[in-house]
Residue, then its C-alpha position, 0 to 999 in steps of 0.5 A: x905478632x902485629x905482621x902476622x895478624x895483619x896477614x892473616x887478615x889480608x889472607x881472609x880478606x882475599x878469601x871472601x867470594x865476590x857478589x854479583x851486581x844485579x844491576x848488571x846482569x842482562x841488558x834491557x832490549x825491549x824485554x821484561x827483565x828481572x832483577x833481584x830473583x831469588x833462585x834456588x835449585x830444586x831437587x824435585x826437577x830441573x824447573x827451578x821455583x821461584x816463588x808462587x806463579x813463578x818458574x825459570x827456564x834454563x837455555x845451555x847446552x843449546x836446549x830449553x830445560x826443561x823442554x816441556x813445563x806443565x803450568x796453571x794460568x797466570x804464572x810467570x815463566x822466566x828463562x835464563x840464557x847461560x850459554x855462551x852463544x846468543x838465543x831467543x824464546x819465540x813463540x810459534x804463534x807469536x804470543x811472545x818473543x823474547x829478542x836476542x838474549x846474551x850470556x845471563x839476560x833474561x825475559x819473563x812472559x805471564x801467561x794468563x790463557x789456558x792453552x799449550x804454547x810451543x816455542x823455539x829459538x829463532x836463532x837455532x830452530x832445533x831448539x824446541x820447548x812447549x809451555x802447557x797452561x792447564 
């Protein structure tokens, strides 16, 4: 009986989902990194709501998702690269530049000014998107 309980305990211990150490997520390449941020998936849109005044844009399949967002001044936008290839989030007017983002790297920028901010991936210029601040 003891051997059966031991085996059952070992089986259940092996079924636990490992937790990712958020200290390892991303790397510091001179850009603002976000550590332990909750990222619940929104059922209403592809924009992830991180909290009041925060959104996330996912870089995946060589595209920014969503490609166009409208936000209020003071909103923090965080880009996260989910592709295996490196990407950037680089504004065409040089307001922000993430530098190279490897898989799971993040870059954040707070939009304080109203306006329309187009950006591209400087490594893949066909990747285009816009942040509108109203």
